[in-house]
C-alpha positions in Angstrom: 0.0 0.0 0.0 1.4 3.4 -1.0 0.9 6.5 1.2 -1.1 8.5 -1.4 -3.6 7.7 -4.1 -2.1 10.5 -6.2 1.1 12.5 -6.3 0.3 15.7 -8.1 3.2 17.5 -9.7 2.5 21.2 -10.0 -0.2 23.4 -8.4 -1.8 25.3 -11.2 -5.5 25.3 -12.2 -5.4 21.9 -13.9 -3.8 20.2 -10.9 -6.1 22.0 -8.5 -9.3 21.0 -10.3 -8.2 17.4 -10.3 -7.1 17.5 -6.7 -10.5 18.9 -5.6 -12.3 16.1 -7.4 -10.0 13.5 -6.0 -10.2 14.6 -2.4 -14.0 15.0 -2.7 -14.1 11.3 -3.8 -12.1 10.3 -0.7 -8.7 10.0 -2.4 -5.5 11.1 -0.8 -3.2 13.6 -2.6 0.3 14.9 -2.2 1.1 18.1 -4.2 4.7 18.7 -5.3 5.4 22.4 -6.3 8.8 23.9 -7.3 7.7 27.5 -6.3 7.4 28.7 -2.8 3.6 29.0 -3.1 0.5 27.3 -4.5 -1.4 28.5 -7.6 1.0 28.4 -10.5 0.7 31.5 -12.6 -2.6 32.5 -10.9 -0.7 33.3 -7.7 -1.4 36.8 -6.3 1.1 38.7 -4.1 -0.3 41.2 -1.6 1.3 44.6 -1.9 -0.1 47.6 0.0 -3.4 45.7 0.4 -3.6 45.2 -3.4 -3.8 41.7 -4.9 -1.0 41.8 -7.5 -1.2 39.2 -10.3 2.5 38.2 -10.0 2.7 36.3 -13.2 0.6 38.4 -15.5 -3.1 39.4 -15.5 -5.8 36.7 -15.4 -9.4 37.5 -16.2 -11.8 34.5 -15.8 -14.3 34.3 -18.7 -16.3 31.5 -20.1 -19.6 30.5 -21.8 -19.5 27.1 -20.2 -22.0 27.2 -17.3 -20.7 23.9 -16.0 -17.3 25.5 -15.5 -18.7 28.8 -14.2 -20.9 27.1 -11.6 -18.0 24.9 -10.5 -15.7 27.9 -9.7 -18.6 29.8 -8.1 -19.3 26.9 -5.8 -15.8 27.5 -4.3 -15.5 31.3 -4.3 -17.5 34.4 -5.1 -16.6 36.3 -8.3 -16.9 40.1 -8.8 -18.3 41.8 -11.9 -15.0 42.9 -13.5 -15.3 43.3 -17.2 -12.2 43.3 -19.3 -12.1 46.6 -21.4 -8.4 47.1 -22.2 -7.0 50.2 -23.8 -4.5 50.5 -26.6 -1.8 53.2 -26.5 -0.1 54.0 -29.8 2.5 56.7 -29.4 0.2 58.4 -26.9 -3.0 57.9 -29.0 -5.5 56.0 -27.0 -7.9 53.5 -28.6 -10.6 51.1 -27.3 -10.2 47.3 -27.5 -11.4 45.1 -28.9 -11.6 46.8 -32.3 -15.1 48.3 -32.3 -16.9 51.5 -33.4 -15.2 53.5 -30.7 -11.8 52.4 -32.3 -12.9 53.0 -35.9 -14.4 56.5 -35.3 -11.1 57.6 -33.7 -8.8 56.1 -36.3 -10.9 57.5 -39.1 -12.5 60.9 -38.3 -15.0 60.5 -41.2 -16.3 57.1 -40.0 -19.3 57.1 -37.7 -21.6 54.2 -38.8 -21.1 50.5 -39.0 -21.6 50.6 -42.8 -18.9 53.2 -43.2 -16.5 51.2 -41.0 -17.2 48.0 -42.9 -16.6 49.7 -46.2 -13.3 51.3 -45.1 -12.0 48.0 -43.7 -13.1 46.1 -46.8 -11.2 48.5 -49.0 -8.0 47.9 -47.1 -8.5 44.1 -46.8 -8.6 43.9 -50.6 -5.0 45.2 -50.8 -3.9 41.7 -49.8 -5.6 39.2 -52.2 -5.2 35.5 -52.2 -3.9 33.2 -49.5 -1.9 35.2 -46.8 1.8 34.2 -46.8 2.6 35.5 -43.3 1.1 37.1 -40.2 1.2 40.6 -41.6 -0.9 39.6 -44.7 -3.3 37.6 -42.5 -3.9 40.5 -40.1 -4.5 42.9 -42.9 -7.0 40.5 -44.4 -8.8 40.4 -41.1 -8.8 44.1 -40.0 -7.4 46.2 -42.7 -4.0 48.0 -42.9 -4.6 51.1 -40.7 -5.7 49.0 -37.7 -2.9 46.5 -38.3 -0.2 49.2 -38.5 -1.3 51.0 -35.3 -2.8 48.3 -33.1 -1.4 44.9 -34.2 2.0 45.1 -35.8 4.2 46.5 -33.0 2.5 44.6 -30.2 2.8 41.3 -32.0 6.5 41.8 -33.0 7.3 42.5 -29.4 5.3 39.5 -28.2 7.1 37.1 -30.6 10.5 38.8 -31.0 10.2 38.7 -34.8 8.9 40.8 -37.7 5.3 40.1 -38.6 6.4 39.2 -42.1 8.6 36.4 -40.6 5.7 34.9 -38.5 3.3 32.3 -39.9 -0.2 33.4 -40.8 -1.9 30.7 -38.6 -0.8 32.5 -35.4 -3.7 34.8 -35.9 -6.8 32.9 -36.9 -9.2 35.6 -35.8 -9.1 39.1 -34.5 -12.2 40.4 -32.6 -13.9 43.1 -34.7 -17.2 44.5 -33.6 -19.4 47.0 -35.4 -20.9 48.2 -32.1 -19.8 50.6 -29.4 -19.0 47.8 -27.0 -15.7 47.8 -25.2 -16.2 44.4 -23.5 -13.2 42.4 -24.8 -14.8 39.0 -24.4 -17.9 37.6 -26.0 -18.3 35.0 -23.2 -21.5 34.8 -21.1 -19.6 34.9 -17.8 -16.7 37.0 -16.6 -15.1 38.2 -13.4 -12.3 38.0 -10.8 -12.5 36.0 -7.5 -13.2 38.4 -4.6 -10.0 38.4 -2.6 -7.9 37.3 -5.6 -7.0 34.0 -7.1 -5.3 32.6 -4.0 -8.7 32.2 -2.4 -9.7 29.9 -5.3 -6.5 27.9 -5.3 -6.6 27.3 -1.5 -10.2 26.0 -1.9 -9.1 23.6 -4.7 -6.2 22.2 -2.7 -7.9 21.9 0.6 -7.3 18.5 2.1 -4.1 17.8 0.2 -0.6 17.4 1.7 1.7 20.0 0.0 5.5 20.2 -0.4 6.6 23.6 -1.7 10.0 24.4 -3.2 10.4 20.8 -4.3 11.6 19.6 -7.7 9.8 16.4 -8.6 12.1 15.8 -11.6 15.2 15.9 -9.3 13.9 12.9 -7.3 11.3 11.1 -9.4 11.7 7.6 -8.0 11.1 8.7 -4.4 7.9 10.6 -5.2 6.6 7.9 -7.6 7.0 5.4 -4.8 4.7 7.5 -2.6 1.6 7.4 -4.9 -0.5 4.8 -6.7 -0.5 7.2 -9.6 1.2 10.5 -10.6 -0.4 13.4 -12.2 2.3 15.4 -14.0 1.5 19.0 -15.1 5.0 20.2 -15.9 6.7 20.5 -19.3 6.7 17.2 -21.1 10.2 17.5 -22.6 11.7 18.0 -19.1 9.9 14.8 -17.9 11.8 12.9 -20.5 15.1 14.7 -19.8 14.9 16.5 -23.2 15.8 13.2 -25.0 14.5 14.5 -28.3 15.4 18.2 -27.7 13.8 21.2 -26.0 10.4 22.6 -27.0 10.4 26.3 -27.6 8.4 28.9 -25.6 8.1 32.7 -25.3 8.6 34.0 -21.8 7.8 37.2 -19.9 9.7 39.5 -17.6 7.9 41.8 -15.1 8.7 45.1 -13.5 6.4 45.9 -10.6 6.3 49.3 -8.8 4.3 50.7 -5.8 3.3 54.3 -6.7 2.2 56.9 -4.3 -0.8 57.9 -6.4 -4.4 56.7 -6.1 -4.9 56.1 -9.9 -2.1 55.7 -12.4 -3.8 54.9 -15.7 -7.6 54.6 -15.1 -7.8 51.0 -16.4 -6.5 47.6 -15.4 -4.8 46.8 -18.7 -3.2 49.2 -21.2 -1.5 47.7 -24.2 1.4 49.6 -25.8 1.1 48.8 -29.5 4.0 50.8 -30.9 7.3 48.9 -31.6 9.4 51.5 -29.8 8.0 51.0 -26.3 9.9 48.0 -24.9 7.0 46.6 -22.9 3.7 45.3 -24.3 1.4 46.5 -21.5 1.1 48.0 -18.1 -1.2 46.4 -15.5 -2.7 48.4 -12.7 -3.9 45.7 -10.4 -6.3 47.5 -8.1 -8.7 48.0 -10.9 -9.4 44.2 -11.2 -11.1 44.5 -7.8 -12.4 48.1 -7.9 -9.8 49.1 -5.3 -10.0 52.4 -3.4 -6.5 52.3 -1.8 -4.6 55.5 -1.6 -1.6 53.9 -3.4 -1.4 51.8 -6.5 0.7 49.0 -8.0 1.6 48.8 -11.6 3.5 46.1 -13.6 5.2 46.5 -16.9 5.3 43.3 -19.0 8.2 42.5 -21.3 8.1 39.6 -23.6 11.4 37.7 -23.9 13.0 34.6 -25.3 12.6 31.6 -23.1 15.7 30.0 -21.6 15.9 27.0 -19.3 15.0 28.1 -15.7 12.6 30.8 -16.9 8.8 30.3 -16.8 7.5 29.0 -20.2 4.4 31.1 -21.0 3.6 30.7 -24.7 4.3 27.6 -26.7 5.8 28.3 -30.1 3.4 26.2 -32.1 5.2 26.0 -35.4 5.6 22.8 -37.4 9.0 21.9 -35.9 7.8 22.2 -32.3 4.6 20.3 -33.0 6.6 17.4 -34.5 8.9 17.4 -31.5 6.0 17.5 -29.1 4.3 14.5 -30.8 7.4 12.4 -30.2 7.2 13.1 -26.4 3.4 12.6 -26.5 3.9 9.1 -27.9 6.2 8.3 -25.0 3.6 9.7 -22.5 0.9 7.4 -24.0 2.9 4.4 -23.0 3.1 5.3 -19.3 0.9 3.1 -17.1 0.7 4.9 -13.7 1.5 8.5 -14.8 -1.2 10.9 -16.0 -0.4 14.1 -17.9 -2.4 17.3 -18.3 -2.4 21.1 -18.3 -1.0 23.7 -20.6 2.6 22.7 -20.2 2.2 18.9 -20.4 -0.1 19.4 -23.4 2.1 22.1 -25.0 -1.0 24.3 -25.6 -2.0 27.8 -24.8 -5.2 27.5 -22.7 -7.6 30.0 -21.3 -8.5 29.3 -17.7 -11.9 27.8 -18.5 -10.3 25.5 -21.1 -7.9 24.3 -18.4 -10.8 23.3 -16.2 -12.7 21.7 -19.1 -9.6 19.6 -19.9 -9.3 18.6 -16.2 -13.0 17.6 -16.2 -12.3 15.2 -19.0 -9.5 13.5 -17.1 -11.6 13.4 -13.9 -14.5 11.7 -15.7 -12.1 9.2 -17.2 -9.8 8.5 -14.2 -12.2 8.9 -11.3 -15.4 7.8 -13.1 -17.0 10.9 -11.7 -18.9 13.5 -13.7 -18.5 17.1 -12.6 -22.2 17.9 -12.5 -22.4 21.7 -12.4 -25.2 23.1 -14.6 -25.7 22.8 -18.3 -22.7 22.9 -20.6 -22.7 25.6 -23.2 -20.6 25.7 -26.3 -17.6 28.0 -25.6 -16.6 30.8 -27.9 -12.9 31.7 -27.9 -10.8 34.4 -29.5 -7.1 33.4 -30.1 -5.7 36.9 -30.7 -2.4 38.5 -30.1 -3.9 41.5 -28.4 
């Protein structure tokens, strides 16, 4: 008899959802986490009584009632609506691209019909199949919007010229012919009251936890503790990079406590010109409608990933996908090790997609259906802004 039913490697949202289901069903779990805290990239650090999203901003949004009712059974969400602003050399525009955006970019455009016509004229300048991201973006939103609000941001995000990036990176860009600044189309949206730590603590309640512990450095010991292992780390590191390393983009953050009540008037401001070195500034208090006399801002800098850095965005080109499939074939042969989450699956997930993926594993592994409401078909935007 082993000490635990499951040894869970990592403490992000996928691991937490599985851990909650397992403990609810009477299973014992040990959580192994490299960082000094639970929660993965959702972890919030308290600074001047403000919940600071330490690893970048996270806004929960979904059209899946099953997912929404699950998280709301654990914590209460506020009514935060994501309405980011784009700053291009000091010019301020609303996001997503909507009638507020169009009427400011083009002074003679006031109606949806006029906006459609202007964008269609510019889209026609790139006929045929787009050969790169630049041509794809122009076909989606026209040249003026692309030049001001897509090009610089995307080149900073990926560290390459848009002409050198594949078209498939941008499948869609949100364009609305209404004066609606809500970035997401999803039915439900908000931030946990008290920050994401409250949610993560609820998910891992009842688990034993070992922080600042590297599972890969002593796998045999931890494998021996559990009947099964759920691994949510990078798949290539699990196999000691035997086929080579998967590529990621990473982020660097600069956080400041400012002695002002309100720095920028919005939680998220994107800097879409190429010259500004960071992609956005986050003012964290606005996620929870804070009234503190001080404020905390974070500047976000995309950077090339190197070993030891946090892998944020998988570089899903053909070479990396082929490499990932080699590792995935090895993972399929494992008998007592389960894999899941954005790192193990080498996918960029929204938070609700992480939970949906965990639900599938729970139903397969625990033979237990997460019965929370009626499931709706989700609508996702995979955009660079």
